[in-house]
Structures are given as C-alpha cells and as structure tokens.
RODO-2510 file (C-alpha; in nm, 4 decimals, decimal comma):
residues 145
     n   res          X          Y          Z
     1     m    -0,8823     1,3918    -0,1996
     2     k    -1,1761     1,5963    -0,3643
     3     f    -0,8865     1,8125    -0,5556
     4     v    -0,7555     1,4814    -0,7236
     5     f    -1,0755     1,3759    -0,7965
     6     l    -1,1765     1,7013    -0,9479
     7     n    -0,8779     1,7256    -1,1351
     8     l    -0,8927     1,3780    -1,2566
     9     i    -1,2166     1,5128    -1,4578
    10     i    -1,0617     1,8071    -1,5901
    11     m    -0,7866     1,6389    -1,6859
    12     m    -1,0541     1,3260    -1,8495
    13     l    -1,2673     1,6196    -1,9791
    14     l    -0,9370     1,8174    -2,1577
    15     g    -0,7816     1,5067    -2,2817
    16     a    -0,4965     1,6003    -2,0789
    17     n    -0,2473     1,2672    -2,1152
    18     p     0,0701     1,2386    -1,9712
    19     p     0,3463     1,2177    -2,2673
    20     s     0,4781     0,8724    -2,3461
    21     f     0,8157     0,9413    -2,1357
    22     i     0,6307     1,0121    -1,8396
    23     l     0,4379     0,6787    -1,8744
    24     e     0,7075     0,4640    -1,9631
    25     y     0,9291     0,5932    -1,6622
    26     h     0,6802     0,5047    -1,4504
    27     e     0,6323     0,1895    -1,6188
    28     a     0,9972     0,1003    -1,6042
    29     l     1,0336    -0,1630    -1,3196
    30     t     1,3171    -0,3418    -1,3596
    31     p     1,7163    -0,2570    -1,4345
    32     e     1,7141    -0,3233    -1,7812
    33     k     1,3991    -0,0892    -1,8431
    34     e     1,5869     0,1734    -1,6686
    35     l     1,8614     0,1158    -1,8901
    36     e     1,6356     0,1107    -2,1919
    37     f     1,4595     0,4228    -2,1022
    38     i     1,8581     0,6280    -2,0331
    39     s     1,9273     0,4753    -2,4089
    40     k     1,6121     0,6185    -2,5182
    41     y     1,6351     0,9486    -2,3854
    42     e     1,9636     1,0492    -2,2376
    43     n     1,9970     1,2651    -2,5524
    44     d     1,7030     1,4339    -2,5603
    45     s     1,7696     1,8115    -2,5116
    46     d     1,3997     1,8564    -2,2981
    47     v     1,4612     1,9523    -1,9463
    48     d     1,1802     1,7934    -1,8304
    49     v     1,2695     1,4725    -2,0111
    50     q     1,6433     1,5140    -1,8539
    51     a     1,5042     1,4809    -1,5143
    52     y     1,3481     1,1342    -1,5524
    53     v     1,6752     1,0576    -1,7290
    54     i     1,8944     1,1772    -1,4628
    55     s     1,6638     0,9780    -1,1743
    56     f     1,7692     0,6539    -1,3448
    57     k     2,0929     0,7188    -1,3946
    58     m     2,1017     0,8154    -0,9847
    59     k     1,8945     0,4900    -0,9516
    60     q     2,2102     0,2635    -1,1399
    61     a     2,4436     0,3417    -0,8021
    62     k     2,2023     0,0778    -0,6386
    63     y     2,3280    -0,1486    -0,8862
    64     e     2,6976    -0,0829    -0,8087
    65     r     2,9118    -0,3994    -0,6076
    66     l     3,1627    -0,1641    -0,4492
    67     p     3,0165     0,0983    -0,1940
    68     w     3,2515     0,3619    -0,3195
    69     n     3,1302     0,3435    -0,6608
    70     k     2,7937     0,3212    -0,5680
    71     v     2,8276     0,6974    -0,3730
    72     k     3,0513     0,8148    -0,6856
    73     v     2,7519     0,7393    -0,9290
    74     f     2,4875     0,8926    -0,7108
    75     n     2,6868     1,2026    -0,6471
    76     r     2,7374     1,2487    -1,0026
    77     y     2,3832     1,2687    -1,0959
    78     k     2,2695     1,4029    -0,8165
    79     n     2,5102     1,7245    -0,8777
    80     q     2,3588     1,7244    -1,2357
    81     l     2,0312     1,6891    -1,0873
    82     d     2,0767     2,0074    -0,8803
    83     e     2,2418     2,1984    -1,1415
    84     l     1,9684     2,1662    -1,3648
    85     i     1,6971     2,2742    -1,1128
    86     s     1,9577     2,5783    -0,9956
    87     k     1,9087     2,6859    -1,3927
    88     h     1,5088     2,5781    -1,4138
    89     d     1,4002     2,6042    -1,0388
    90     k     1,0217     2,5990    -1,1012
    91     n     1,0619     2,3400    -1,3027
    92     v     0,7786     2,0840    -1,1888
    93     h     0,9308     1,7594    -1,3387
    94     l     1,2873     1,8289    -1,1823
    95     r     1,1212     1,9186    -0,8348
    96     y     0,8897     1,6061    -0,8511
    97     v     1,1779     1,3818    -0,9480
    98     r     1,4216     1,5523    -0,6664
    99     l     1,1218     1,5081    -0,4179
   100     v     1,0763     1,1374    -0,5108
   101     i     1,4755     1,0916    -0,4921
   102     q     1,4997     1,2290    -0,1205
   103     e     1,1992     1,0556     0,0255
   104     n     1,3241     0,6984    -0,0850
   105     i     1,6976     0,7105    -0,0390
   106     p     1,9085     0,6019     0,2663
   107     s     1,9537     0,8897     0,5115
   108     f     2,3282     0,8856     0,4972
   109     l     2,2949     0,9838     0,1553
   110     n     2,2893     1,3475     0,3371
   111     y     2,0068     1,4117     0,0404
   112     n     1,7066     1,5618     0,2211
   113     s     1,7679     1,9401     0,2382
   114     d     1,5170     2,0057    -0,0236
   115     i     1,2276     1,8315     0,0777
   116     e     1,0238     2,0836     0,2013
   117     q     1,0933     2,3299    -0,0789
   118     d     0,9921     2,0596    -0,3367
   119     k     0,7032     2,0405    -0,1396
   120     a     0,5934     2,3795    -0,1125
   121     l     0,6617     2,4169    -0,4995
   122     l     0,4723     2,0891    -0,6285
   123     m     0,1558     2,2281    -0,3999
   124     k     0,1639     2,5088    -0,5201
   125     a     0,1602     2,3877    -0,8875
   126     m    -0,0849     2,1600    -0,7884
   127     k    -0,3154     2,4330    -0,6883
   128     h    -0,4282     2,5809    -1,0282
   129     q    -0,4248     2,4584    -1,3558
   130     d    -0,1650     2,4399    -1,6120
   131     e    -0,0128     2,2192    -1,8757
   132     t     0,1624     2,0023    -1,6463
   133     d    -0,2173     1,8802    -1,4648
   134     y    -0,0944     1,5356    -1,6181
   135     l     0,1541     1,4988    -1,3367
   136     d    -0,0661     1,5787    -1,0428
   137     d    -0,1918     1,2289    -0,9653
   138     f     0,1584     1,1170    -1,0055
   139     i     0,2875     1,3501    -0,7625
   140     v     0,0340     1,2478    -0,5216
   141     k     0,0838     0,8728    -0,5434
   142     n     0,4527     0,8779    -0,5751
   143     t     0,5369     1,1449    -0,2472
   144     s     0,4469     1,2018     0,0431
   145     i     0,2255     1,5286    -0,1002
***
C-alpha cells in the first residue's frame, strides 16, 4: 500500500498522466462505448493501443447469441493477443490486459495458464520507475496484484 501511495505522489509531481486511450478504455462501461473505442483505435499501429482494442473485441463474444459463436469470437481474438505477446513479451500493456481477461472470464474457456507469469512481469515492472508508471494504479485496481 505504501508503494502505491508513493507511486501516486511521484506521478503527480512528475505529471505522468495516462494516455487518453487508457482513460477511454477504463471509462467504456457499455457495449456501445466498447464499439466506439474499437472503431476509433482499431487501425492504430501502436502495440499498446492494440492490446486494449483486442480486449474489447474479445469481450464482444459476450454479446453473441449462439454459444459456439461466443467461443469462436473469443478464441479468434485470444489468439491475436497471444501472438502479440509472443512478439512483445515484455510489454506491460499486453500483460495487463491479458491478466485482466484471464482473471475475469469463466474458467471453462481455459484461458488462465499465464496468470502467474503475467503477475510476475507486472509486479517487476511496478517496482521500478519507468514510462508506464501511470498504469500501476490501474493494475492494482483491476487485477489481483
């Protein structure tokens, strides 16, 4: 808890504000807002941004009517996320998004094998000051870390 408070003070002093896409992602609380986010950012080539776009695309499976369509949509984007992580395995945004997904989806989807690995990478990233410090509070708030 001391670390989070100290980190918050450092961020305020340094002016480390989250990028707008991070704020928009966490404020998108309806299916319509999720689709707006996807539409706005899906052609962005930034890997960090793509993590959040893919996350919302995975979440769209929830709104499919047929169970097999739910699984099909989820798996398509799960594979995209995992492929991005294999190419950018130290990317904090990708690992954060995957951890949030893995901790919040039904266990029958069998997408939970990387939880400990993602937690370890995120905890390590939170221990040192870098350009992604603005993400630390989101990690603490939205995951089991």
